[in-house]
Steps between C-alpha positions, in 0.01 A plus 500: 500500500878490574576537128252779452668689790851453354386611161348812649830576678706435192271749311445772759776463762473438879140464629376691799339240728137631428543418132650156590190440737251612239636232260550232756164542683270657246596404152168381353629165384815408699450723825455335836150626561384384155525151620147524636369356807784254560729737702267541810404270782637200657584340157654809376786736590353718766211530745252796541212581730277407210652153510393451865141474390179702451507680848736762365254590226205492736663750736593729213135483390390613852742783469370604158130472599558721799646763261198458277256552799705796635484674161128505455462166315583614136280335250803435289841440654817331414757263639825516303755219570856539370730199498209264504696201368267202445191676648466304817476813709236648273295182526532508892408875529206475266361188657538636842346843406196327357446331836591792730313781315285409205419856416864597475579194298212582260641850431869413476723477189810291554775612262843335443745708296741216382774575259610136447280309245557156665370624837211707340375183342515298824321788681224520229444125522488481874347835620328602179322163471403493863381870528423610145283781604766663725846420349680738270839450344655817374786742554540778762456755215175327397373523852610868532274587211202409712598549869273381776517503881664202657824334598823418319704236681792266441655217702870462456526725199747768587777251609477353148551837323843555342762678707852644475794352690739752640837460674701719728862481402798720614263773615278515194183336387504303171241306321535124438427395140485163329778413248604192309845368429625350179352170582165638583523464882308776684675721757499848657666828417477824694393823316428854585161589634225657287376841636190343653703232683762761601234709668361206694850369599601855608207498742631169656833667576846334538488327827532158357775232501697433182314275250164558674243396241127574488194543284329820373163474338414803290190590296245379758321839504389462139356158576310638799362786299387260239318291770339812648375607156280193475293637794292815544575460870592207713772292660839373391596187717847347449609181684872405500808425701755767575628763735485874571798670344692536837524114508519435130808708451659422838882482472497148644283371217813475283367267222143656466193294463521364141379134511415233243267213537476158332323198648465682825875547540639849527818619340663831422626468143255650246733426208452119554248347262321814401134426424494199723494667847316774670710807574379749776611769745321614801286812491634832629172606657612854571572561140184330396303728732682815363427381145135473592496852643666629188233326297235691703400226742446550873663255748244301700667205670818298511477191719612138511279241342423329834341800657324611176330166431415435863323841514279370207427152639305560813148420369625220267684331797185508702303345220733208495413393856181338368664352195582129483842418640599342162461840324590716788849367577641545144378852498642587829831360399497718194433802715775414739754456219396840354515683838754335734824690521697187450333430172376779266350746753822703569668455164240664287363854537192684367546848363175690433477836331193696412382690187276769623213557544456170681443337840719214604232290651757359731674608814779366721603645846865608459500300173709732272862447583736788402712454189 
């Protein structure tokens, strides 16, 4: 991958970081995410809510079944998961939905629009073989040709989307781009902003210390529009880690949120071993919400994962009281890991947006925090 990136720079000049990330993360042969299932979990490079166990999928299935019930039990409805990786969450959601509400399960189509052939094959083998009557592997465009009511959701997708790196220097904003020296070593060079980046940075202002560096993720509106186009009406549910803009672009956050992960160790150098480490940046939820509004979606709720999942878990937790201790304790521990503020409960947030006409099938007192 390193040689491929250097060759691209030699041919086309300095690479904006989104182009670098597109190669390092999403190249169909050498990109990090083309490695298949090896990256996630205790034996991989990073840990997700799905890695905790099936409880996360069960609680999401509860949420989705409530939406189905609130929206007049459509005879055909759709769950669309983006960033499905090895299909583990799909298996957990479908297994739980079959148990929680068999009628909703019987009517559902579970679609995964997966652009990477390696992962698409894994998903077909795991989810397609387990639920052949319900699983569909296709593109967002293919789904938009036959829209249905339902839910589009993604767990830790937005943080993995390519982003620009900008730097405030001597009173001006500049874009950091990837360059290569004569020996092929990768480094950084600052370049003038594109018009779209200039507009965004102008809104940030100039009240930042010299060398302040942060990330800007553009183009999310088009993705949200493509998600929404797969539904006649329904819910967009995005789960990720991040901040509102006031925290994200705080002058004290001088080095931004860019992180790399390999073997559960965090670093901040995305140019090291491209293709062999995950590269992410936190989500600016304010910009994400505004992108959703521009895509025609209506805000519903933004709330930390702990409160969101706890609101869904009441009946399930009561049912565990009569379960054998040997099965109850592991499930309770999973729930605690997902919801406790010291674990994943405060770090992750749920952002829900609605494509009308729809009913949310969900309510939280004072649940929607201002962005």
